[in-house]
N, C-alpha and C positions, 0 to 999 in steps of 0.2 A: 357161850358157845353151845352148851348143853340145851339152854332154853330155845335157841334158834333151831337146834336139831329137832326138838320136840314139836315146835310150831310147824316145821316143814313136814315132819312125819304125820302130824294130824291132818294137814291139808291134803297130803297124798292119799291118806286113808279116806277122807271125805269125798275126794274126787272118785275114787274107785267105787265107793258105796253109792254115790249119786247116780252112777251109771249101771248099778246093779251087777257089777262084775265080781266074780269070785276070786279069792286069793289064788286058787289053783289055776284059773284061766290066765290071770296076769303073770303069774310066776312062769307058766309055760311060754308065754309070749316073750318074757325076759330071758328065757333060757336058764332059769334058776334050777338047781337040782331038786328043790322041794319048795312048797309054799311057805315053810317056816322062815326062809330067808326074807321073803317079802314081809312076813309078819314082824320080824325083828326090825325092819326098816320103819314100818308103820307104828311100832311101839316106841320108837326113838332109841332102841337099844343099839342098833347098828347104824352107822353113818351111811347115807346114800352117796355113792360115787357119782362123779360128773356124768359119765357115760350112762349110768343107770337112770339118773334124773332125766337125761335127754330122751332115753327110750320110754320111760314112764310118761313123760310129757306127750310123746307121740301117740302112745296108746290112749291117753285120756283126751287127746285133741286140744292140748293147752301148750302155751309157750313155757319154757323153763322159768322165764321171768315172772310168769303168773304166780308161781309158788313162792317166790321171794318178795314180790311186791303186793302181796295180798292186803287189801284195805277194806275188808268187810264184805257183806253179801253183794253179789254182782247185780247190776240192773238186768231186767228181763232181756234175754237174747232175742234177736230177730227171728221171725217165723221163717222156717225153711219148709217148702212144700215139695214132697217127693212124688214123682210119678211112678205108679206101680206099687204093689204091696211088698212085703218082705219082713225080715226079722226086725223087731222094734229095737233090739239092742244094737244091731248093726246100724240102724238109722240114727240112733243117738250118737254113736261114735263117729259116723260120717258127718253128721251135722256139726259136731264140735270141730272136727278137722276142717270142714269146708268154711265155717265161719272164721276160724283162726287164720286160714289162708287168705280169706277176703280182707281181714284186718291188716295182714302183712302186705297184701297187694297195695292197699291204700297207703301204708307207711312207705313203701318203696317209691311211690310217686313223690312223697314229701322229701325223702332222702336224696333222690336224684335231681330234684328240681324240675322234673318233667311237667309240662303244661298241658299235657293231652288228657288228663283225667276227666276234665269237663267235656261232655259230648259236643261234637261238631254240629250235630243236628238235634232238633227237638222232635221227639217221637209224639205224634198226635194221639190223644186219648180216643179210643173207639167209642162208638155210640152204643150204650148198653141196651137201650130199647130195641134197636134194630137187631142186636144179637139175641135178645129174649124172644123176638118174633121169628127166630130161626131163619133169618135171611142169609142163607149160605152164599148167595150172590154177593151180598155185602161183605162177607168174610173174604171172598176172592178179591174184591176191589180193595179191601184193606191191605191184603198181601201185596197187591200191585203197587199201592201207594208207598208201602215201606220198601219195596224193591227199588223203586226209583230214588228214594231218599238215601238208601244204603249204597247205591251205585255198584251193585255186585255183578252186573252183566247178564249174559244169556244162560249161564250155568251157575246159579247162585250158591249151590251147595259147597263148592270148593273155596271161595273167598269169604263165605258168610261169617265164620268165626273171627277172622281178622277185621272185617267190616264192623261187626258188632262191638268189638273192643276199641278200635281206633276211631270210629265215627259216632257210634251210639253210646260210648262210655260204659259199656257193660263188661264186667269182669267175668271171664270164663275160666273155669278150672276143670281139668280132666283128671279123674282118679279112678282106680279100679274098684268096682263094687263086687259084692258077693251076689246074694239073691235079693237084694233090696229093691231093685228097680233099674230104671234106665236114665233118670235125670232128676234134677231138682232146681228150684229157683228161690231167690231170697232178695230182700231189700232191707238195708240197714244203714248205719252211719257211714259204712264203707261204700255206699251207693247201691247199684243194681248188679246182681251176680247170678250166674248160671253154673250148675255142676252137671257134668256129663260122665257117664260110665265108660271109661276107656276100654273095658273088656268087651263092649258091644262091637258088632260088625261095623266097618267104616260107614256103610250106607245108613245103618241104624243111628249112628252118632249124629250124622247130618240131620236126619229127621227129628231126632230128639232135641237138637239145638234149636231148630225152627219152632218146634212145639213149645219149648220152654220160653222162647222169645215172645210168643203170644201171651203166656202167663205174665211176663214182665210188663208188657204194654197194657194189660187189663188188670194189673195188680190191685188198683184202687176201686175196681168195679165189683169185685166178687169177694165174698168171705172165704177164708181158707177151707172151711168145711164143704163149700160148694164144689171143690175140686175132687173130693173123695166120695167113694161109693163102694158098698160091699157087693152090690148086684148091678153089673153093667156100668157104662160110663155116664158120668154127669154131663149135661149139655155143654159146660165149659170145656170139658175134655174133647168132646166131639168138635167143637169150634176150633180148638187148638190143632186138632188133626187136619181139619179142612184148611186152616190157615197155613200149616206147614206144607201141605200138598201144593197149594196155590203158590206159595213162596218159592219152593224148590223146583216146581215144574210149571213155570209160567204158561198160560194158555196158548198164546201165539207161537212160542217156541216149541211147545210140546206138539201142537197140531202140525206144525211145519215139519218137525222131525218124524212124526208118525207117517205122514204122507210119503216121505222119502223111502220108507221101508215097505209100503203096500204094493203088492203085485196081484193082479186079478182079484181085487177086493179081499185079499187075505194078507195076513202078516205072520211070519214064523215066530216060534218061541225064542229062537236065538236072536232075532231082531229086537224082540221086547227086552231080552237080557241086555243087549247092546245099548238100547235106549236108556234103560235103568242105570247102566254103568256111566253113560255119558252125562246123566243128570245127577249122579251121586246118590241114588236112592235105591231101595230094595225093588225087586221085580214086582212084588205084591203091591207096593205103594204105586208103582207105575201103572199096573193093571187097573187099580181103583181110580186113579186119576183119569185114565182113558175111558173108563166106564162113565164117570161123572161128566166128562166132556162129550159123551155120547158117540165115542169113536169105537168102542167095543160093547158087546151085548152082555148085560149083567148076568143072565142065567149061565152062559158059558164060562164066565170068569168065576162065578160062585161054585160051579161044578169042579173046575180045576182046583180051586182052593180047598174044597171039601175033601178031595182025594188025598190031601196032605203031602203030596210029592213036591210041591212047589218050593218050599223052604230048603229041602234037601238038594234039589236041582240047582236052586239059586246059589247055594254055597259051593256046589261042585263046579258049576260053570264060572264062578267068580273067585276061584281060589287065589288067583293072582292078586286080587284086591286085599287079601288078608296078609300079604307079604310085607305090607308097610308097617313101620314101627308104630306101636301104640303111642298116642299122644300122652304127655305127662305135664301136669299143671297147664301152662300155656306158653307159647313162644314169647309173648310180650312180658309175662310175669318173669320168666327166666332171664330175658334181656335186661329188664330193670334190676333184677337181683345181681347180675354180673356187673352192670354199670355201678351199682352202689358199692360193690366189693372193689371194683377197679379204682374208683375215686376215693377209696378209703373211708367210706361212710359206715361200712360194716366189716367186722373181722371175718377171717376164714371160718371160724367156729360159728359165728352168727349166720354166715352165708349157708353153711350146712343146715342150720336150723330152718332157714327160709325155704330151702329146696327139699327139706325133709330127707336128707341123705346123711349117712355116717361121715364123719370128718375124713376118714380114710379114702372115701370115694370122690371127694371134692375135685381133686386134680384131674382125674379122668373125666368127670362130668364137665368140667370147664373146657377141656380139650375137645370133647365131643361137640360142644357148642361153639367151637372156633376161638377159644380164648386160652392162651398159654401164659401161665404165671411168670415165666421167665422172659417174656417179651416186653418191650417198652411201648406203651400205648399213649405216651404223653404228647405225641406229635399232633399239632393243631394247624388249621388252615384259616386264613383270614377270609371273611366273606366278601363277596363283591358289593353287596348292599346290606345295610343294617335293617 
């Protein structure tokens, strides 16, 4: 037993050091009175309690099982590309957490026997040469092509997340970020996945999702470093922005809606805000889309943006949009986890691990999502056809 404790202690210490986290930082996250408590655990002097291991696993972005079933050095983890800069330590922690959730997502499909993990549609690979030639018209056509395949209708922002998961087989996770950025994407043995910052404005989350979708469909065309730049945006980032704009604000629908609001060859700011709200994007994104469609004059829009008032006004005029509850993980992930728990494939404690909540919060979490532990859900219906 002492030997197992030492092995576990060593693995916990190695994880902390690999992330370059101090004992003081982790101890504060754990709520320990001092860092010596963590030191005693890492030295094998003090046994780690179950709840402590659960919390440490969450901090290190690992499953508790990882520390018990260690079988030597891990294979290289999938590359995760973050949009935007930020603290490298936070990126490391978010990367661990994101990849762990992606693996659990894949496991939930296996546990529940769901057959929807494979995409219903095959996403075509874009033409790299046409992208390199800066054919932004081609990027718009590419967005239109994917719109038709995803079948998300005239206002793509709102059903996009569901369509990407159910039709394109892309796993989507919403987590709160600090100052690390707004989104990330990855491809691994779990499939294709997108991570979105749930702390962002609702319209920003929509745009980031469409932006990261572009990175997913062009994943094999560009090297990871081509996404990053210390001075200005790399071309691939500009293409991703253009793709996101065309995807969320389809040309025909945007023109049609614009003309509805024009009076005497003018359109009011409030009308632009309403258009942006209808399409689920920021007012700034809508303005640039209208400029690129030659419906507004670039100098006037640039002057408005340079004055710096737009973002403040956007938030003030759209305060109601912030009232919605922030997304967490994804509805599909949560539904799969509840199903796995309901059919007895995972315990309540394991369910808590899957949704990254304390065991004490599981019952309320389940009720919030329409599942009562005391209800009988065994009722079945015979299908009319096989």
